[in-house]
C-alpha positions as CSV (number, residue, x, y, z in Angstrom):
1,M,0.0,0.0,0.0
2,K,1.2,3.5,-0.8
3,I,2.3,5.9,1.9
4,K,-0.4,8.5,0.8
5,S,-3.1,5.9,1.4
6,H,-1.7,5.1,4.9
7,V,-1.6,8.8,5.8
8,I,-5.2,9.4,4.7
9,I,-6.5,6.3,6.5
10,G,-4.4,7.2,9.6
11,A,-5.7,10.8,9.6
12,V,-9.3,9.5,9.4
13,A,-8.6,7.0,12.3
14,G,-6.9,9.7,14.4
15,G,-9.7,12.3,13.8
16,T,-12.3,9.7,14.6
17,V,-10.6,8.9,17.9
18,G,-10.3,12.6,18.5
19,V,-14.1,12.9,18.2
20,I,-14.8,9.9,20.4
21,T,-12.4,11.2,23.2
22,S,-13.9,14.7,22.9
23,V,-17.5,13.5,23.3
24,Y,-16.6,10.9,26.0
25,N,-14.8,13.6,28.1
26,Q,-17.6,16.1,28.0
27,P,-19.1,17.1,31.4
28,K,-22.2,14.9,32.1
29,D,-24.0,17.6,34.1
30,N,-24.7,20.0,31.3
31,Q,-25.2,18.4,27.9
32,N,-26.3,21.7,26.3
33,D,-22.8,23.2,27.0
34,F,-21.0,21.2,24.3
35,Q,-17.5,22.5,23.6
36,W,-17.3,22.8,19.8
37,L,-13.9,24.4,19.8
38,E,-12.5,21.5,21.9
39,L,-14.1,19.1,19.4
40,L,-12.5,20.9,16.5
41,K,-9.1,20.9,18.2
42,R,-9.2,17.2,19.0
43,I,-10.2,16.3,15.4
44,T,-7.4,18.4,14.0
45,I,-4.8,17.1,16.4
46,G,-6.1,13.6,16.0
47,A,-6.0,13.7,12.2
48,I,-2.4,15.1,12.2
49,L,-1.1,12.8,14.8
50,G,-2.9,9.8,13.3
51,G,-1.5,10.6,9.8
52,V,2.0,11.0,11.1
53,C,1.9,7.8,13.2
54,S,0.5,5.8,10.3
55,M,3.9,6.2,8.6
56,L,5.8,4.8,11.6
57,P,5.8,1.1,10.6
58,D,7.4,2.0,7.2
59,L,9.9,4.4,8.8
60,L,10.9,1.7,11.3
61,E,11.0,-1.0,8.7
62,P,11.6,0.6,5.3
63,A,10.3,-1.3,2.2
64,K,13.7,-2.1,0.7
65,N,12.2,-5.4,-0.6
66,P,8.7,-6.8,-1.0
67,H,9.2,-8.9,2.2
68,H,10.1,-6.1,4.5
69,R,7.4,-6.8,7.1
70,K,8.9,-8.0,10.4
71,L,8.3,-7.1,14.0
72,F,6.9,-3.6,13.5
73,H,4.5,-4.9,10.8
74,S,3.4,-8.0,12.8
75,L,0.2,-9.2,14.5
76,L,2.1,-8.9,17.8
77,A,2.7,-5.2,17.2
78,L,-1.0,-4.8,16.1
79,G,-2.1,-6.4,19.4
80,L,0.2,-4.3,21.6
81,T,-0.7,-1.1,19.9
82,A,-4.4,-1.9,19.9
83,G,-4.0,-2.5,23.7
84,V,-2.6,1.1,24.1
85,L,-5.5,2.4,22.0
86,V,-8.1,0.7,24.3
87,K,-6.4,1.1,27.7
88,S,-4.8,4.5,27.5
89,K,-6.4,7.4,29.3
90,N,-4.3,9.9,27.3
91,P,-6.1,11.2,24.1
92,L,-2.8,11.8,22.4
93,F,-1.6,8.2,22.9
94,K,-5.0,7.0,21.7
95,T,-4.8,9.0,18.4
96,A,-1.2,8.0,17.8
97,A,-2.1,4.3,18.4
98,A,-5.1,4.7,16.0
99,G,-2.7,5.9,13.3
100,Y,-0.3,3.0,13.8
101,V,-3.1,0.4,14.1
102,S,-4.7,1.8,10.9
103,H,-1.4,1.1,9.0
104,L,-1.2,-2.4,10.2
105,I,-4.9,-3.2,9.5
106,A,-4.5,-1.8,6.0
107,D,-1.4,-3.9,5.4
108,S,-3.1,-7.0,6.8
109,L,-5.7,-6.7,4.0
110,T,-3.0,-7.0,1.3
111,P,-2.1,-10.4,-0.3
112,M,1.1,-10.6,1.8
113,G,-0.8,-9.9,5.1
114,L,1.1,-9.6,8.4
115,P,3.5,-12.0,10.0
116,L,2.8,-13.3,13.5
117,I,6.0,-11.9,15.0
């Protein structure tokens, strides 16, 4: 998959996590006082961070040959990063993890798939 595709998918994933964390962290006592600027900020930061972090697997393991997928492109890395995405309380870690996970999910859908480790 091309890097441009990874960045677009990562930006969408990061922006989506930004929306989810923004809505989830809103005060429960006053639902009419929704913070639109906070939402826009989280979407923007999430999209940028998700797009950047979606490039990490290929930066850590450059595609010098067609069989470049090793540890950073593995199901193990996918599981560990998805764990950070689910368990982390920090919205920035969540958006970064969403970008990385999006890269690995996209690569898993290619004919080569992902190695176990």
